[in-house]
N, C-alpha and C positions, 0 to 999 in steps of 0.2 A: 054554066055558073062559074064565076070567077072567085078566086080566094081574095079576101080583103087583107091587105098587109097593113099591120099597125106600125107606125113609125113614131119613135119617141126621140126627143132631143136628149143629148147627154145629161143635161140638168134634170130632166124628168126621170131618167133611169136612176141617176144618183140619189134622187130624193125619195125613191120608192121605199116603202117600209121593208125592213129586213126581218126575216123570221129568226127567232132566237135559236142559238145553237145548243147542243146538248152539253150539260155540265158533266165533267168527268172528275172523279175523285183524284186527289193527289196521292198516289200510292208509292211514288219513288222514295225509297229509303224505309218503307214500312216493314215491320216484322210483326205479323199478327200472332196473337196468343192462340195456340191450338189445343186448348184444354179439353174441348169436347169434339165429338165427331162432326157436329154441325159447324163448328168453327173452322175445321179443316176443309169441309166441303165448300163453305162460303169463301174462304181464302183462295181456294183453287179456282172457283168461278171467276173471282176477280183477276187471278193470274192469267186465266185464259183471255180475258178482255184487255189485259195490260199489253202495251206495245213496247215492251222492253224485256230484258232478261231478268230471270229470277234465280236465286240460289236455293236449291233444294238440299236439305240435310236429311240423309236417310237414318233410320234407327240403327244401322250398322256403323254410323259415323261418317260415311262417305258423303262428300259435298259435290253437287253437280250444278254447274252454271248452265242454264238452259233457257230457251225460248219455247214457251208452251203454246202449241198451235191447235191442240185438240184435247178433248176430255170425254170420258164416258162415266156417268154416275150410275152405278148399280145399286142393288139393295143393301150391300154391305161394303165396307171399305176395301175388303179383299176383292170384291167384284168390280170395283171402280178403278180407273186408271187415267193418267194423263199421257199424252204423246208430246214429245219435245225434240228439238234440235239442240246440239251443243256446238260451240265454236270450233271444236277440234275434230268433230266427226260429221261427215255429210249425210249419214243415214238417219232415218227417223228412229227414235227410241221410245220406250214406254216404261212407266213405273206404276205400281199399284199404290193407291192412296194409303193402304195399310202399312207401307214401308216408309212413309214420310213422317219425320219427327219435327222438322222446322222448315219454314218457308220465309225467304227474304226477298223483297222487291229491290234488288241491287242494281239493275241496269237502268240506263237513262230511258225515261218514258218518251218515246219518239213522237207521241201524239199530244203531249202536254202543251197547253197554251196555243194550240193551233185552231183558233176559232175564226170563223169568217168575219165576225164583227171586228175582231182585232185587226185583221188584214185591211178591212174597209177603212177603219179609223187611221191606220198608218198610211194608206193610200191617200186619203183626204188631206192628211197633214202634209205629205210630200207635195201634193198638188197645190195646196195653199201656199207652200213655201216657194212655188214657182218651178219645181223640178219638172223635167220633160222626160218622155220615154219611160214612164213609170210602168212596171210590169210585175207580175207575180213570179217570184223565183223560189225554188225549193231551198230549204235550209240544208247546209252540209251535214253529213252524217257524223262527222267527228266533232 
């Protein structure tokens, strides 16, 4: 038995329907109100999904610029914690939800505006303008 290979022209591939991408909230610059326990838990879930740094202000007044990479939600705030990295320390750190007074989405959201449809649109515009050697290049981090 031989495998049948489907061959498409470039025009056929470019005209195929694209699946819609996921919509992400615009969190950059957001400072959530943390009046209730549920508010803090919801904000920390969003901080976990955020692809930028956040600034955590502790009840002691200490401020921590961090990238949250993990979290554990326990029965109480004291049983819950987030794990994070800071720019000045290479080791993982952890803080209890109960110690957090304020959360700010201060870092640049590295995933904002990175939608496949946007890239395809830009690609097609460059192609229509006659550009050659069009390729996908990552954005700079700065």
